[in-house]
MIDRENDO-280790 format. One record per atom (N, C-alpha, C): z, y, x; atom name; residue in one letter. Coordinates in steps of 0.001 Angstrom, whole numbers, plus 500000, padded with zeros to 6 digits. Each point is the difference from the previous one (the first is absolute). Layout:
N
+--------+--------+--------+------+------+
!     c3 !     c2 !     c1 ! atom ! type !
+--------+--------+--------+------+------+
!      Z !      Y !      X !   CA !    A !
...
+--------+--------+--------+------+------+
This chain:
150
+--------+--------+--------+------+------+
!     c3 !     c2 !     c1 ! atom ! type !
+--------+--------+--------+------+------+
! 920796 ! 422816 ! 518040 !    N !    X !
! 501362 ! 499722 ! 500344 !   CA !    X !
! 500592 ! 498743 ! 499106 !    C !    X !
! 501031 ! 499278 ! 500561 !    N !    X !
! 500452 ! 498871 ! 499256 !   CA !    X !
! 501061 ! 500364 ! 499255 !    C !    X !
! 500550 ! 498903 ! 499465 !    N !    X !
! 501358 ! 499952 ! 499032 !   CA !    X !
! 500886 ! 499171 ! 500518 !    C !    X !
! 501412 ! 500185 ! 499724 !    N !    X !
! 500829 ! 499051 ! 500379 !   CA !    X !
! 500915 ! 500050 ! 498941 !    C !    X !
! 500498 ! 498482 ! 499803 !    N !    X !
! 500883 ! 499605 ! 498921 !   CA !    X !
! 501434 ! 500595 ! 500398 !    C !    X !
! 500786 ! 500742 ! 499414 !    N !    X !
! 501268 ! 500275 ! 500404 !   CA !    X !
! 501019 ! 499010 ! 499098 !    C !    X !
! 500588 ! 499154 ! 500567 !    N !    X !
! 500963 ! 499407 ! 499139 !   CA !    X !
! 501372 ! 499334 ! 500426 !    C !    X !
! 500575 ! 499517 ! 498948 !    N !    X !
! 501496 ! 499325 ! 500137 !   CA !    X !
! 500108 ! 499118 ! 499309 !    C !    X !
! 499729 ! 498745 ! 500609 !    N !    X !
! 499964 ! 498870 ! 499365 !   CA !    X !
! 498307 ! 499892 ! 499361 !    C !    X !
! 499992 ! 499456 ! 498879 !    N !    X !
! 498729 ! 500016 ! 499302 !   CA !    X !
! 499322 ! 501464 ! 499357 !    C !    X !
! 501007 ! 500661 ! 499844 !    N !    X !
! 500038 ! 501294 ! 499476 !   CA !    X !
! 499634 ! 501230 ! 500873 !    C !    X !
! 498956 ! 501043 ! 499542 !    N !    X !
! 499746 ! 500963 ! 500757 !   CA !    X !
! 498652 ! 500785 ! 499510 !    C !    X !
! 499261 ! 500595 ! 500947 !    N !    X !
! 498912 ! 500933 ! 499539 !   CA !    X !
! 499132 ! 499996 ! 501091 !    C !    X !
! 498437 ! 500212 ! 499779 !    N !    X !
! 499430 ! 500393 ! 501111 !   CA !    X !
! 499713 ! 501533 ! 500194 !    C !    X !
! 499767 ! 500372 ! 501242 !    N !    X !
! 499968 ! 501500 ! 500355 !   CA !    X !
! 498756 ! 499981 ! 500916 !    C !    X !
! 499460 ! 501127 ! 499889 !    N !    X !
! 498903 ! 500276 ! 501061 !   CA !    X !
! 500986 ! 500057 ! 501470 !    C !    X !
! 499212 ! 499603 ! 500967 !    N !    X !
! 500565 ! 499678 ! 501191 !   CA !    X !
! 500257 ! 501696 ! 500902 !    C !    X !
! 499110 ! 500714 ! 499720 !    N !    X !
! 500215 ! 501382 ! 500420 !   CA !    X !
! 501117 ! 500937 ! 499406 !    C !    X !
! 500345 ! 499540 ! 498658 !    N !    X !
! 501174 ! 500615 ! 499440 !   CA !    X !
! 501123 ! 499388 ! 500462 !    C !    X !
! 500155 ! 498608 ! 499974 !    N !    X !
! 501076 ! 499150 ! 500577 !   CA !    X !
! 500192 ! 500428 ! 501647 !    C !    X !
! 499082 ! 500111 ! 500612 !    N !    X !
! 500439 ! 500208 ! 501451 !   CA !    X !
! 500501 ! 501616 ! 499991 !    C !    X !
! 499645 ! 500908 ! 499244 !    N !    X !
! 500531 ! 501197 ! 500083 !   CA !    X !
! 501412 ! 500129 ! 499604 !    C !    X !
! 500340 ! 499063 ! 498915 !    N !    X !
! 501181 ! 500037 ! 499200 !   CA !    X !
! 500921 ! 499475 ! 501283 !    C !    X !
! 499744 ! 498856 ! 500441 !    N !    X !
! 500672 ! 499381 ! 501132 !   CA !    X !
! 500444 ! 500539 ! 501071 !    C !    X !
! 498945 ! 500971 ! 500672 !    N !    X !
! 500375 ! 500754 ! 501063 !   CA !    X !
! 501143 ! 501266 ! 499500 !    C !    X !
! 499517 ! 500684 ! 498922 !    N !    X !
! 501068 ! 500908 ! 499553 !   CA !    X !
! 501401 ! 499356 ! 499765 !    C !    X !
! 499888 ! 499177 ! 499493 !    N !    X !
! 501293 ! 499069 ! 499468 !   CA !    X !
! 500726 ! 499652 ! 501309 !    C !    X !
! 499186 ! 499614 ! 500961 !    N !    X !
! 500753 ! 499656 ! 501376 !   CA !    X !
! 500695 ! 501084 ! 500606 !    C !    X !
! 499576 ! 501130 ! 499836 !    N !    X !
! 500785 ! 501116 ! 500540 !   CA !    X !
! 500961 ! 500702 ! 499053 !    C !    X !
! 500326 ! 499112 ! 498966 !    N !    X !
! 500982 ! 500528 ! 499093 !   CA !    X !
! 501206 ! 499006 ! 500009 !    C !    X !
! 499800 ! 498928 ! 500777 !    N !    X !
! 500943 ! 498826 ! 500348 !   CA !    X !
! 501371 ! 500828 ! 500675 !    C !    X !
! 501146 ! 499925 ! 499456 !    N !    X !
! 501170 ! 500468 ! 500666 !   CA !    X !
! 500230 ! 499410 ! 501343 !    C !    X !
! 500053 ! 500542 ! 500947 !    N !    X !
! 500453 ! 499508 ! 501483 !   CA !    X !
! 501308 ! 499237 ! 499897 !    C !    X !
! 499999 ! 498725 ! 500437 !    N !    X !
! 501173 ! 499280 ! 499882 !   CA !    X !
! 501316 ! 500360 ! 500672 !    C !    X !
! 501074 ! 499848 ! 499374 !    N !    X !
! 501401 ! 500382 ! 500600 !   CA !    X !
! 500415 ! 498867 ! 501048 !    C !    X !
! 499410 ! 498735 ! 499716 !    N !    X !
! 500328 ! 498933 ! 501080 !   CA !    X !
! 498910 ! 499156 ! 500106 !    C !    X !
! 500251 ! 499323 ! 501080 !    N !    X !
! 498815 ! 498838 ! 500301 !   CA !    X !
! 499657 ! 498853 ! 498894 !    C !    X !
! 500981 ! 499930 ! 499081 !    N !    X !
! 499436 ! 498933 ! 498978 !   CA !    X !
! 499230 ! 500219 ! 498904 !    C !    X !
! 499583 ! 501316 ! 500056 !    N !    X !
! 499297 ! 500796 ! 499032 !   CA !    X !
! 498517 ! 499373 ! 500164 !    C !    X !
! 499259 ! 499396 ! 498697 !    N !    X !
! 498917 ! 499632 ! 500173 !   CA !    X !
! 498712 ! 501145 ! 500253 !    C !    X !
! 500519 ! 501074 ! 500296 !    N !    X !
! 499303 ! 501196 ! 499882 !   CA !    X !
! 498675 ! 499906 ! 501136 !    C !    X !
! 500380 ! 499774 ! 501193 !    N !    X !
! 498759 ! 500131 ! 500975 !   CA !    X !
! 499166 ! 498962 ! 499689 !    C !    X !
! 500194 ! 498759 ! 499667 !    N !    X !
! 499014 ! 498851 ! 499754 !   CA !    X !
! 499202 ! 500336 ! 498628 !    C !    X !
! 500473 ! 500698 ! 498979 !    N !    X !
! 499436 ! 500439 ! 498839 !   CA !    X !
! 498686 ! 501237 ! 500470 !    C !    X !
! 500784 ! 501043 ! 500678 !    N !    X !
! 499340 ! 501146 ! 500480 !   CA !    X !
! 498952 ! 499449 ! 500846 !    C !    X !
! 500134 ! 499321 ! 501064 !    N !    X !
! 498539 ! 499190 ! 500962 !   CA !    X !
! 499067 ! 499438 ! 499128 !    C !    X !
! 500525 ! 499009 ! 498955 !    N !    X !
! 499042 ! 499339 ! 499306 !   CA !    X !
! 499041 ! 500951 ! 499279 !    C !    X !
! 500592 ! 500957 ! 499301 !    N !    X !
! 499238 ! 501116 ! 499207 !   CA !    X !
! 499276 ! 500793 ! 500818 !    C !    X !
! 500437 ! 500415 ! 501056 !    N !    X !
! 498821 ! 500870 ! 500969 !   CA !    X !
! 498967 ! 499273 ! 500177 !    C !    X !
! 500138 ! 498568 ! 500506 !    N !    X !
! 498859 ! 499152 ! 500430 !   CA !    X !
! 499255 ! 499852 ! 498580 !    C !    X !
! 500485 ! 499690 ! 498919 !    N !    X !
! 499399 ! 499757 ! 498815 !   CA !    X !
! 499237 ! 501470 ! 499544 !    C !    X !
! 500431 ! 500900 ! 500078 !    N !    X !
! 499349 ! 501123 ! 499691 !   CA !    X !
! 498942 ! 500851 ! 500960 !    C !    X !
! 500020 ! 498998 ! 501190 !    N !    X !
! 498790 ! 500724 ! 501019 !   CA !    X !
! 498845 ! 500131 ! 499527 !    C !    X !
! 499224 ! 498740 ! 498932 !    N !    X !
! 498889 ! 500161 ! 499734 !   CA !    X !
! 499219 ! 499049 ! 500207 !    C !    X !
! 500555 ! 498856 ! 500864 !    N !    X !
! 499255 ! 498798 ! 500763 !   CA !    X !
! 499627 ! 498953 ! 498874 !    C !    X !
! 500905 ! 499870 ! 498706 !    N !    X !
! 499971 ! 498763 ! 499242 !   CA !    X !
! 499346 ! 500186 ! 498692 !    C !    X !
! 498542 ! 500101 ! 500121 !    N !    X !
! 499196 ! 500086 ! 498750 !   CA !    X !
! 500207 ! 498856 ! 498947 !    C !    X !
! 500509 ! 500264 ! 499033 !    N !    X !
! 500227 ! 498979 ! 498884 !   CA !    X !
! 501281 ! 499102 ! 500208 !    C !    X !
! 500922 ! 500196 ! 500899 !    N !    X !
! 501061 ! 499276 ! 500159 !   CA !    X !
! 501133 ! 500861 ! 500942 !    C !    X !
! 500400 ! 500976 ! 499466 !    N !    X !
! 501008 ! 500995 ! 500829 !   CA !    X !
! 501316 ! 499190 ! 499868 !    C !    X !
! 500382 ! 499686 ! 501216 !    N !    X !
! 501255 ! 498956 ! 500316 !   CA !    X !
! 501197 ! 500730 ! 499233 !    C !    X !
! 500548 ! 499822 ! 499025 !    N !    X !
! 501327 ! 500375 ! 499312 !   CA !    X !
! 500618 ! 498615 ! 499427 !    C !    X !
! 501039 ! 499939 ! 500597 !    N !    X !
! 500933 ! 499199 ! 499300 !   CA !    X !
! 501135 ! 500371 ! 499305 !    C !    X !
! 499847 ! 500687 ! 499091 !    N !    X !
! 501170 ! 500839 ! 499067 !   CA !    X !
! 501082 ! 498878 ! 499569 !    C !    X !
! 499702 ! 498931 ! 499777 !    N !    X !
! 500933 ! 499050 ! 499422 !   CA !    X !
! 500944 ! 499823 ! 501183 !    C !    X !
! 499592 ! 499518 ! 501269 !    N !    X !
! 500936 ! 500013 ! 501098 !   CA !    X !
! 500680 ! 501034 ! 500231 !    C !    X !
! 499318 ! 501371 ! 500000 !    N !    X !
! 500762 ! 501294 ! 500261 !   CA !    X !
! 501236 ! 500225 ! 499030 !    C !    X !
! 499625 ! 499401 ! 498734 !    N !    X !
! 500988 ! 500266 ! 499042 !   CA !    X !
! 501210 ! 499046 ! 499733 !    C !    X !
! 499719 ! 499029 ! 500738 !    N !    X !
! 500715 ! 498582 ! 499927 !   CA !    X !
! 501882 ! 500166 ! 500257 !    C !    X !
! 500118 ! 501089 ! 500765 !    N !    X !
! 501536 ! 500139 ! 500230 !   CA !    X !
! 500432 ! 501505 ! 499387 !    C !    X !
! 501065 ! 499947 ! 499532 !    N !    X !
! 500353 ! 501217 ! 499348 !   CA !    X !
! 499770 ! 501388 ! 500867 !    C !    X !
! 500306 ! 499697 ! 501359 !    N !    X !
! 499765 ! 501247 ! 500728 !   CA !    X !
! 498513 ! 500345 ! 500151 !    C !    X !
! 499135 ! 499056 ! 499956 !    N !    X !
! 498534 ! 500140 ! 499996 !   CA !    X !
! 499365 ! 500680 ! 498768 !    C !    X !
! 500458 ! 499546 ! 499120 !    N !    X !
! 499669 ! 500493 ! 498558 !   CA !    X !
! 500589 ! 501686 ! 499783 !    C !    X !
! 501115 ! 500262 ! 500494 !    N !    X !
! 500646 ! 501226 ! 499727 !   CA !    X !
! 499224 ! 500935 ! 501072 !    C !    X !
! 499821 ! 499436 ! 501347 !    N !    X !
! 499223 ! 500960 ! 500819 !   CA !    X !
! 498532 ! 500413 ! 499432 !    C !    X !
! 499360 ! 498932 ! 499467 !    N !    X !
! 498654 ! 500499 ! 499329 !   CA !    X !
! 500128 ! 500592 ! 498712 !    C !    X !
! 500847 ! 500065 ! 499192 !    N !    X !
! 499956 ! 500685 ! 498989 !   CA !    X !
! 500531 ! 501209 ! 500152 !    C !    X !
! 500695 ! 500505 ! 501093 !    N !    X !
! 500636 ! 501134 ! 500618 !   CA !    X !
! 498764 ! 500622 ! 500378 !    C !    X !
! 499295 ! 499315 ! 500922 !    N !    X !
! 498867 ! 500747 ! 500586 !   CA !    X !
! 498897 ! 500243 ! 498914 !    C !    X !
! 499727 ! 499248 ! 499055 !    N !    X !
! 499078 ! 500355 ! 498733 !   CA !    X !
! 500568 ! 501300 ! 499336 !    C !    X !
! 501195 ! 500138 ! 499769 !    N !    X !
! 500539 ! 501177 ! 499426 !   CA !    X !
! 499981 ! 501226 ! 500774 !    C !    X !
! 500059 ! 499895 ! 501263 !    N !    X !
! 499788 ! 501420 ! 500785 !   CA !    X !
! 498833 ! 500181 ! 500125 !    C !    X !
! 498901 ! 498994 ! 499936 !    N !    X !
! 498564 ! 500241 ! 500118 !   CA !    X !
! 499693 ! 500639 ! 498883 !    C !    X !
! 500350 ! 499560 ! 498744 !    N !    X !
! 499593 ! 500446 ! 498776 !   CA !    X !
! 500498 ! 501199 ! 499856 !    C !    X !
! 501306 ! 500562 ! 500244 !    N !    X !
! 500699 ! 501539 ! 500057 !   CA !    X !
! 499084 ! 500815 ! 500863 !    C !    X !
! 499558 ! 499704 ! 501043 !    N !    X !
! 498933 ! 500794 ! 500989 !   CA !    X !
! 498852 ! 500099 ! 499227 !    C !    X !
! 499250 ! 498942 ! 499217 !    N !    X !
! 498819 ! 500192 ! 499488 !   CA !    X !
! 500071 ! 500899 ! 498823 !    C !    X !
! 501039 ! 500084 ! 499467 !    N !    X !
! 500217 ! 500520 ! 498519 !   CA !    X !
! 500217 ! 501875 ! 500437 !    C !    X !
! 499891 ! 500137 ! 501277 !    N !    X !
! 499974 ! 501614 ! 499984 !   CA !    X !
! 498725 ! 500217 ! 501313 !    C !    X !
! 499184 ! 498965 ! 499794 !    N !    X !
! 498695 ! 499929 ! 501048 !   CA !    X !
! 499038 ! 500837 ! 499479 !    C !    X !
! 498890 ! 500420 ! 500375 !    N !    X !
! 499064 ! 500603 ! 499485 !   CA !    X !
! 499342 ! 498812 ! 499241 !    C !    X !
! 499166 ! 500308 ! 498929 !    N !    X !
! 499163 ! 498958 ! 499158 !   CA !    X !
! 498974 ! 499167 ! 500769 !    C !    X !
! 499726 ! 500620 ! 501147 !    N !    X !
! 499091 ! 499048 ! 500834 !   CA !    X !
! 500615 ! 500030 ! 501671 !    C !    X !
! 499974 ! 499054 ! 500593 !    N !    X !
! 500355 ! 499744 ! 501415 !   CA !    X !
! 498898 ! 500297 ! 500847 !    C !    X !
! 500149 ! 500983 ! 500963 !    N !    X !
! 498762 ! 500412 ! 500912 !   CA !    X !
! 499559 ! 498968 ! 500806 !    C !    X !
! 498989 ! 499729 ! 500088 !    N !    X !
! 499542 ! 498694 ! 501024 !   CA !    X !
! 499818 ! 500673 ! 501384 !    C !    X !
! 500062 ! 501034 ! 500475 !    N !    X !
! 500063 ! 500133 ! 501216 !   CA !    X !
! 501390 ! 499773 ! 500493 !    C !    X !
! 500953 ! 500275 ! 499474 !    N !    X !
! 501596 ! 499480 ! 500281 !   CA !    X !
! 499962 ! 498729 ! 499876 !    C !    X !
! 499740 ! 499181 ! 498780 !    N !    X !
! 500061 ! 498502 ! 499972 !   CA !    X !
! 499484 ! 499448 ! 501489 !    C !    X !
! 498779 ! 500428 ! 500305 !    N !    X !
! 499263 ! 499649 ! 501273 !   CA !    X !
! 500831 ! 500095 ! 501283 !    C !    X !
! 501137 ! 500601 ! 499763 !    N !    X !
! 500712 ! 500095 ! 501179 !   CA !    X !
! 501196 ! 498764 ! 500370 !    C !    X !
! 499988 ! 499099 ! 498760 !    N !    X !
! 500887 ! 499114 ! 499828 !   CA !    X !
! 499686 ! 498565 ! 500552 !    C !    X !
! 498830 ! 499999 ! 500756 !    N !    X !
! 499745 ! 498806 ! 500637 !   CA !    X !
! 499293 ! 498886 ! 499369 !    C !    X !
! 499231 ! 500267 ! 498931 !    N !    X !
! 499306 ! 499067 ! 499536 !   CA !    X !
! 498851 ! 499503 ! 500560 !    C !    X !
! 499497 ! 498780 ! 499975 !    N !    X !
! 498574 ! 499840 ! 500719 !   CA !    X !
! 498943 ! 500584 ! 499914 !    C !    X !
! 499814 ! 500160 ! 498598 !    N !    X !
! 498745 ! 500984 ! 499479 !   CA !    X !
! 500553 ! 501402 ! 499439 !    C !    X !
! 498737 ! 500971 ! 500029 !    N !    X !
! 500797 ! 501277 ! 499733 !   CA !    X !
! 499770 ! 500113 ! 498186 !    C !    X !
! 500977 ! 500663 ! 499519 !    N !    X !
! 500114 ! 500575 ! 498611 !   CA !    X !
! 498636 ! 501079 ! 499827 !    C !    X !
! 499162 ! 499884 ! 499073 !    N !    X !
! 499031 ! 500951 ! 499755 !   CA !    X !
! 500340 ! 500925 ! 498720 !    C !    X !
! 500804 ! 499394 ! 499279 !    N !    X !
! 500426 ! 500851 ! 498697 !   CA !    X !
! 501604 ! 500189 ! 499998 !    C !    X !
! 500233 ! 501003 ! 499042 !    N !    X !
! 501322 ! 500237 ! 499859 !   CA !    X !
! 500586 ! 499215 ! 498788 !    C !    X !
! 500835 ! 498950 ! 500363 !    N !    X !
! 500354 ! 499034 ! 499045 !   CA !    X !
! 501200 ! 501033 ! 498783 !    C !    X !
! 499765 ! 499378 ! 498897 !    N !    X !
! 500865 ! 500729 ! 498811 !   CA !    X !
! 501368 ! 499277 ! 500259 !    C !    X !
! 501097 ! 501039 ! 499995 !    N !    X !
! 501382 ! 499841 ! 500162 !   CA !    X !
! 500253 ! 498713 ! 498591 !    C !    X !
! 499663 ! 500331 ! 499026 !    N !    X !
! 500137 ! 499100 ! 498640 !   CA !    X !
! 500017 ! 498491 ! 500561 !    C !    X !
! 498847 ! 499708 ! 500712 !    N !    X !
! 499474 ! 498529 ! 500186 !   CA !    X !
! 501452 ! 499483 ! 500904 !    C !    X !
! 500599 ! 500561 ! 500978 !    N !    X !
! 501162 ! 499780 ! 500688 !   CA !    X !
! 501286 ! 499700 ! 499096 !    C !    X !
! 500195 ! 501181 ! 498906 !    N !    X !
! 500979 ! 499894 ! 499168 !   CA !    X !
! 499999 ! 498501 ! 499047 !    C !    X !
! 498462 ! 500000 ! 499556 !    N !    X !
! 499851 ! 498743 ! 499327 !   CA !    X !
! 500441 ! 498565 ! 500945 !    C !    X !
! 499699 ! 499964 ! 501128 !    N !    X !
! 500419 ! 499073 ! 500634 !   CA !    X !
! 501524 ! 499770 ! 500381 !    C !    X !
! 500555 ! 501123 ! 500130 !    N !    X !
! 501678 ! 500036 ! 499936 !   CA !    X !
! 500534 ! 499356 ! 498587 !    C !    X !
! 499504 ! 500302 ! 499181 !    N !    X !
! 500315 ! 499485 ! 498730 !   CA !    X !
! 499773 ! 498428 ! 499996 !    C !    X !
! 498705 ! 499562 ! 500121 !    N !    X !
! 499763 ! 498685 ! 499994 !   CA !    X !
! 500607 ! 499283 ! 501231 !    C !    X !
! 500414 ! 500496 ! 500919 !    N !    X !
! 500664 ! 499196 ! 501054 !   CA !    X !
! 501557 ! 499744 ! 499386 !    C !    X !
! 500620 ! 501129 ! 499749 !    N !    X !
! 501447 ! 499756 ! 499314 !   CA !    X !
! 500060 ! 499223 ! 498591 !    C !    X !
! 498647 ! 499908 ! 499252 !    N !    X !
! 500009 ! 499255 ! 498913 !   CA !    X !
! 499828 ! 498370 ! 500453 !    C !    X !
! 499488 ! 499926 ! 501095 !    N !    X !
! 499706 ! 498626 ! 500762 !   CA !    X !
! 501173 ! 499274 ! 500168 !    C !    X !
! 500770 ! 500619 ! 500857 !    N !    X !
! 501369 ! 500063 ! 500647 !   CA !    X !
! 500788 ! 499650 ! 498760 !    C !    X !
! 500153 ! 500934 ! 499065 !    N !    X !
! 500798 ! 499726 ! 499131 !   CA !    X !
! 499825 ! 498936 ! 498871 !    C !    X !
! 498885 ! 499412 ! 500120 !    N !    X !
! 499603 ! 498750 ! 499224 !   CA !    X !
! 499293 ! 500266 ! 498895 !    C !    X !
! 499429 ! 501235 ! 499956 !    N !    X !
! 499414 ! 500597 ! 498666 !   CA !    X !
! 498560 ! 499775 ! 499980 !    C !    X !
! 499045 ! 499398 ! 501077 !    N !    X !
! 498888 ! 499771 ! 500029 !   CA !    X !
! 499305 ! 498810 ! 499526 !    C !    X !
! 499439 ! 499606 ! 499032 !    N !    X !
! 499659 ! 498656 ! 499440 !   CA !    X !
! 498702 ! 499425 ! 500437 !    C !    X !
! 499255 ! 500981 ! 500681 !    N !    X !
! 498474 ! 499790 ! 500487 !   CA !    X !
! 500009 ! 498952 ! 501047 !    C !    X !
! 498740 ! 499223 ! 500000 !    N !    X !
! 499935 ! 498985 ! 501137 !   CA !    X !
! 498844 ! 500065 ! 500854 !    C !    X !
! 499590 ! 499221 ! 500838 !    N !    X !
! 498610 ! 500237 ! 500549 !   CA !    X !
! 499071 ! 499940 ! 499296 !    C !    X !
! 499955 ! 499324 ! 498831 !    N !    X !
! 498892 ! 500122 ! 499199 !   CA !    X !
! 499806 ! 501292 ! 499021 !    C !    X !
! 501291 ! 500814 ! 500128 !    N !    X !
! 499910 ! 501491 ! 499389 !   CA !    X !
! 499030 ! 500841 ! 500526 !    C !    X !
! 499285 ! 500838 ! 499444 !    N !    X !
! 499312 ! 501068 ! 500655 !   CA !    X !
! 499881 ! 501266 ! 498953 !    C !    X !
! 500828 ! 500053 ! 498945 !    N !    X !
! 499795 ! 501151 ! 499256 !   CA !    X !
! 500415 ! 501258 ! 500687 !    C !    X !
! 501139 ! 499994 ! 500600 !    N !    X !
! 500588 ! 501116 ! 500726 !   CA !    X !
! 500180 ! 499821 ! 501606 !    C !    X !
! 499520 ! 500981 ! 500786 !    N !    X !
! 500327 ! 500003 ! 501255 !   CA !    X !
! 500594 ! 501345 ! 500239 !    C !    X !
! 501493 ! 499780 ! 500660 !    N !    X !
! 500689 ! 501406 ! 500232 !   CA !    X !
! 499393 ! 501036 ! 501132 !    C !    X !
! 499918 ! 500876 ! 499699 !    N !    X !
! 499313 ! 501190 ! 500666 !   CA !    X !
! 498471 ! 500177 ! 499841 !    C !    X !
! 499493 ! 499231 ! 498960 !    N !    X !
! 498561 ! 500191 ! 499872 !   CA !    X !
! 499551 ! 500317 ! 498602 !    C !    X !
! 500871 ! 499888 ! 498879 !    N !    X !
! 499928 ! 500501 ! 498895 !   CA !    X !
! 501446 ! 500141 ! 499266 !    C !    X !
! 500206 ! 501223 ! 499282 !    N !    X !
! 501273 ! 500289 ! 499495 !   CA !    X !
! 500303 ! 499061 ! 498860 !    C !    X !
! 501228 ! 499313 ! 499740 !    N !    X !
! 500512 ! 499331 ! 499140 !   CA !    X !
! 499930 ! 500497 ! 498598 !    C !    X !
! 499512 ! 499218 ! 499330 !    N !    X !
! 500343 ! 500452 ! 498374 !   CA !    X !
! 501232 ! 500064 ! 499516 !    C !    X !
+--------+--------+--------+------+------+
């Protein structure tokens, strides 16, 4: 399984592709449906659903910098993260792989992912969007969803 550098500008963090793909698939389902045609929602959702499919080993196509380049896009994404985070807080400690396999990934899940991993990713994405991540592509000490932060 590969890893992908999730970034805004030069700052970001590395993530295991499987965790990133699961995160993006669930996050796409928490994007609020647009009230009007000018919302970036459809483009972001389509990109995330493709990126989460499981085809992109080592280079999951995520353009977070572009997605948050407008106030509307930034709000849409932060609201989706808050919505998913709220759902994860009341979810079981692990997510059943049989249910996850219904979500259209290219390969099956064989284990039950820990919910804390996705909560860690939620925090990391918010920190990145808010400018609180200082890591670069050369930084590998912490990978959201792989090990709990100190």
